C-alpha positions as a printed Julia matrix, in Angstrom:
341×3 Matrix{Float64}:
 118.47  32.37  139.67
 119.23  36.0   138.8
 116.56  37.77  136.71
 118.93  37.94  133.73
 119.47  34.17  133.92
 115.73  33.53  134.27
 115.08  35.66  131.18
 117.68  33.64  129.3
 116.23  30.33  130.55
 112.63  31.24  129.67
 113.69  32.28  126.16
 115.33  28.87  125.75
 112.49  26.86  127.26
 109.87  28.67  125.2
 111.21  26.67  122.26
 109.98  23.47  123.92
 106.4   22.47  124.68
 106.99  22.33  128.43
 105.31  24.98  130.62
 107.47  27.15  132.9
 106.66  28.34  136.43
 108.54  31.3   137.98
 108.58  31.48  141.78
 109.49  34.62  143.68
 108.37  37.31  146.15
 106.1   40.15  145.03
 107.54  43.11  143.17
 110.69  41.48  141.76
 109.74  41.55  138.08
 108.28  38.14  137.25
 105.59  39.64  135.02
 108.18  41.9   133.37
 110.24  38.88  132.36
 107.29  37.4   130.49
 106.55  40.72  128.78
 110.19  41.01  127.7
 110.12  37.51  126.2
 106.94  38.32  124.27
 108.36  41.64  123.04
 111.64  40.08  121.95
 109.86  37.31  120.04
 107.25  39.76  118.75
 104.36  37.48  119.72
 101.04  38.26  121.46
 100.8   37.85  125.23
  97.6   36.92  127.05
  97.99  37.79  130.74
  95.46  36.04  132.99
  95.28  36.58  136.76
  94.64  33.05  137.94
  93.64  34.21  141.43
  90.59  35.96  139.95
  89.27  32.89  138.12
  86.51  30.51  139.12
  86.97  26.78  138.5
  84.46  26.9   135.63
  86.14  29.86  133.89
  88.74  27.74  132.1
  86.4   25.04  130.82
  83.66  27.52  129.91
  79.9   27.09  130.1
  77.72  24.44  128.47
  75.4   25.06  125.53
  72.96  22.8   123.68
  73.83  21.97  120.08
  71.9   19.31  118.13
  70.52  17.98  121.37
  73.94  17.6   122.98
  75.73  19.7   125.58
  79.0   21.24  124.39
  81.37  23.45  126.33
  81.9   27.0   125.07
  85.46  28.09  125.89
  86.07  31.51  127.47
  86.91  34.4   125.16
  90.23  35.12  126.91
  91.79  31.9   125.63
  93.44  32.12  122.18
  91.39  31.02  119.22
  92.58  28.82  116.33
  93.02  31.82  114.03
  95.27  33.81  116.39
  99.04  33.87  115.77
 101.23  31.84  118.11
 101.93  33.52  121.42
 102.31  33.17  125.19
  99.53  32.3   127.63
 100.59  33.66  131.03
  98.88  32.6   134.27
 100.05  35.13  136.86
  99.48  34.66  140.6
  98.76  30.97  140.02
  99.9   29.98  143.51
  97.3   32.41  144.93
  94.47  30.7   143.04
  92.2   28.41  145.08
  92.91  24.65  144.73
  89.85  24.06  142.51
  91.07  26.71  140.06
  94.53  25.16  140.03
  92.93  21.79  139.39
  91.04  23.21  136.42
  94.4   23.97  134.81
  95.7   20.37  134.96
  94.53  19.29  131.54
  95.16  22.59  129.78
  98.72  22.79  131.11
  99.89  19.32  130.1
  97.46  18.08  127.44
  96.9   21.57  125.97
  93.16  21.04  125.96
  90.19  21.26  128.3
  86.62  20.29  127.5
  85.91  21.19  123.87
  88.82  23.61  123.74
  92.3   22.91  122.35
  95.2   25.32  122.77
  96.43  26.21  119.25
  99.84  24.97  118.13
 102.64  27.44  118.8
 101.14  28.78  122.04
 103.29  28.35  125.14
 102.22  28.41  128.8
 104.12  30.34  131.47
 102.96  30.8   135.06
 104.22  32.73  138.08
 103.44  32.97  141.75
 104.61  33.73  145.27
 106.04  31.21  147.67
 104.52  30.4   151.05
 107.4   32.18  152.82
 106.67  35.41  150.91
 103.79  36.23  153.28
 101.37  36.49  150.38
  98.18  34.54  149.78
  99.44  31.17  148.63
  97.83  27.76  148.29
  99.94  24.64  148.11
 100.17  23.53  144.52
  98.95  19.96  143.99
 101.76  17.6   143.04
  99.97  16.62  139.86
 100.01  20.23  138.66
 103.5   21.03  139.97
 104.91  18.09  138.03
 103.64  19.65  134.8
 105.97  22.68  135.08
 109.66  23.46  134.86
 110.23  25.52  138.03
 112.54  28.55  138.21
 113.27  30.48  141.43
 113.94  34.23  141.45
 116.99  35.61  143.25
 117.17  39.33  144.1
 120.31  40.72  142.46
 121.44  44.35  142.65
 123.69  44.2   139.58
 120.83  42.95  137.42
 118.51  45.58  138.86
 121.04  48.38  138.36
 121.47  47.41  134.73
 117.68  47.59  134.28
 117.42  50.83  136.28
 120.06  52.62  134.21
 118.37  51.66  130.96
 114.93  52.71  132.22
 115.86  56.09  133.67
 115.34  55.34  137.37
 116.07  58.43  139.51
 119.83  58.74  140.22
 119.29  59.16  143.97
 117.44  55.82  144.1
 120.23  54.05  142.22
 122.89  55.71  144.38
 121.14  54.89  147.67
 120.65  51.21  146.81
 124.28  51.05  145.75
 125.29  51.43  149.41
 122.17  49.86  151.0
 121.57  46.86  148.77
 119.78  44.94  151.51
 116.96  47.49  151.27
 116.29  46.73  147.64
 113.9   44.04  148.86
 112.87  43.89  152.52
 109.69  42.11  153.62
 110.15  42.27  157.37
 107.12  44.59  157.6
 105.0   43.66  154.56
 101.59  44.79  155.82
 101.61  48.0   153.73
 104.49  49.72  151.99
 107.8   47.85  151.9
 110.89  47.95  149.66
 110.84  45.92  146.45
 112.27  46.64  143.0
 108.74  47.63  141.95
 108.22  50.02  144.9
 111.61  51.69  144.29
 110.44  52.39  140.74
 107.4   54.06  142.31
 109.73  56.12  144.52
 111.65  57.17  141.42
 108.47  58.34  139.72
 107.41  60.28  142.83
 110.8   62.01  143.02
 110.8   62.92  139.33
 107.26  64.3   139.44
 107.89  66.32  142.58
 111.13  67.7   141.13
 109.26  68.84  138.04
 106.7   70.65  140.19
 109.47  72.18  142.29
 111.29  73.48  139.22
 108.18  75.29  138.08
 108.12  77.02  141.48
 111.78  78.05  141.26
 113.14  75.5   143.75
 116.27  73.39  143.42
 115.03  70.18  141.69
 116.94  67.83  144.0
 115.77  69.54  147.18
 112.23  69.74  145.87
 112.25  65.97  145.29
 112.55  65.33  149.04
 110.52  68.17  150.53
 107.07  67.09  151.73
 107.51  63.57  150.34
 108.1   61.72  153.6
 104.5   60.58  154.06
 104.21  59.51  150.42
 107.47  57.57  150.47
 106.38  55.9   153.72
 103.3   54.66  151.88
 105.53  53.16  149.19
 108.55  51.65  150.98
 107.58  51.86  154.67
 108.86  54.14  157.42
 112.26  52.53  158.24
 113.46  52.59  154.62
 112.02  56.08  154.1
 113.94  57.47  157.1
 117.22  56.15  155.7
 116.5   57.21  152.14
 115.41  60.75  153.03
 118.48  61.2   155.27
 120.69  60.04  152.39
 119.02  62.46  149.98
 119.33  65.41  152.35
 123.06  64.8   152.82
 123.79  64.01  149.18
 125.58  66.54  147.0
 123.25  69.04  145.41
 122.62  69.18  141.69
 124.46  72.51  141.66
 127.62  70.7   142.78
 127.22  68.1   140.04
 126.76  70.84  137.46
 130.03  72.45  138.58
 131.77  69.13  138.06
 130.34  68.86  134.56
 131.45  72.4   133.75
 134.97  71.91  135.13
 135.58  68.18  135.4
 139.35  68.62  135.57
 139.49  70.92  138.6
 136.2   70.87  140.53
 136.51  68.97  143.84
 135.21  65.4   143.86
 132.9   64.03  146.57
 134.65  62.11  149.31
 131.85  59.94  150.7
 131.05  56.74  148.82
 127.35  57.56  148.75
 128.04  60.92  147.12
 130.26  59.31  144.5
 127.5   56.81  143.7
 125.11  59.75  143.43
 127.52  61.53  141.07
 127.85  58.46  138.85
 124.08  57.95  138.76
 123.49  61.63  137.99
 125.97  61.62  135.1
 124.4   58.47  133.67
 120.9   59.96  133.94
 122.1   62.72  131.61
 124.47  60.51  129.67
 123.16  61.38  126.2
 124.32  64.99  126.57
 127.66  65.73  124.86
 128.9   67.94  127.73
 128.24  65.12  130.21
 130.13  62.62  128.05
 133.1   64.98  127.85
 133.1   65.5   131.61
 132.73  61.76  132.26
 135.74  61.04  130.06
 137.88  63.34  132.21
 136.47  61.89  135.45
 137.51  58.38  134.42
 141.06  59.35  135.31
 140.1   61.11  138.55
 137.87  58.48  140.14
 139.1   55.24  141.7
 139.34  52.59  138.95
 136.41  50.46  140.18
 134.12  53.49  140.39
 135.38  54.84  137.07
 134.6   51.46  135.5
 131.1   51.63  136.96
 130.63  55.08  135.41
 131.95  53.94  132.05
 129.9   50.72  131.89
 126.66  52.45  132.91
 127.21  55.36  130.54
 127.82  53.01  127.61
 124.41  51.43  128.24
 122.58  54.71  127.65
 125.05  56.3   125.21
 127.06  53.75  123.19
 128.71  56.66  121.36
 130.68  57.29  124.56
 132.96  54.43  123.44
 134.47  56.82  120.86
 135.76  59.14  123.6
 139.6   58.93  123.62
 139.56  58.9   127.44
 137.51  55.7   127.36
 140.03  53.9   125.2
 142.85  55.14  127.42
 141.07  53.99  130.57
 140.3   50.57  129.11
 143.92  50.13  128.13
 145.13  50.84  131.65
 142.37  49.1   133.64
 141.31  46.01  131.69
 140.76  44.11  134.95
 137.9   46.41  135.96
 135.98  46.17  132.7
 132.71  44.22  132.8
 132.72  41.22  130.41
């Protein structure tokens, strides 16, 4: 399932009492899905790393009361006075079998020992599969049968939509537009390797280095690549870094993009697909600026329709006011088949 579909499914299933388990490789956004659901519903989220628990942590420890032993529940579980929310067991498949067994009763019966999960609280869990080359213990059938299971599918379109809204560096978005298979690559997972999460880290490294370069009078785009090879290798691995750095070195400079913004009608357009993706991503990264919106409106009629539609759709995500541009209405009238539903 695509991340957008999983988000939709979890929001639906949260209305039931049945727990949900999300399966997927590391770094694809499983935890982010749960956070989004909690934020949208405006409910508290308790995030528990199941792999760090001991079997006794869920049931608690015994205490003597009136000559009898009672079990004192752990403080991280929600109390009866807390508002309804989400109890999230992350990395559950990495938890030892005895820890997983300790969750049987809580997951289905919503109680364990003396503790009862308050009404309104929902359980969601997530974990890696055995083929993801992560620490993973086989989930007992009795526990697996207590969950509704959802499987993550890596999807560039979903990721691009998220990346545009969250300000991911335009060179990262442009590069993955032509090398989508490198968005997630676990062929060498010992250290750094490409995942949606690690590309976000690359974006942050580029932005920070560009800011430092600007203070030293360097071109921001060039400064983002200079002396970053070893750092990027530690994030996405050497093979992906070699390709990404080569792409960045050959990409149009920011100076070229600025000339296009200043004279969108006459300035020459890039010819290579990668450069056009970089142009689109750069314009979107500055999409809230009025001059960029004006230039983008003109470029809608200069770019190929499918690429112009990509520019328009992405720009509308960060600057809905762009819809009022007359060029947008003209483009939509002529190219309805390219418009995203």
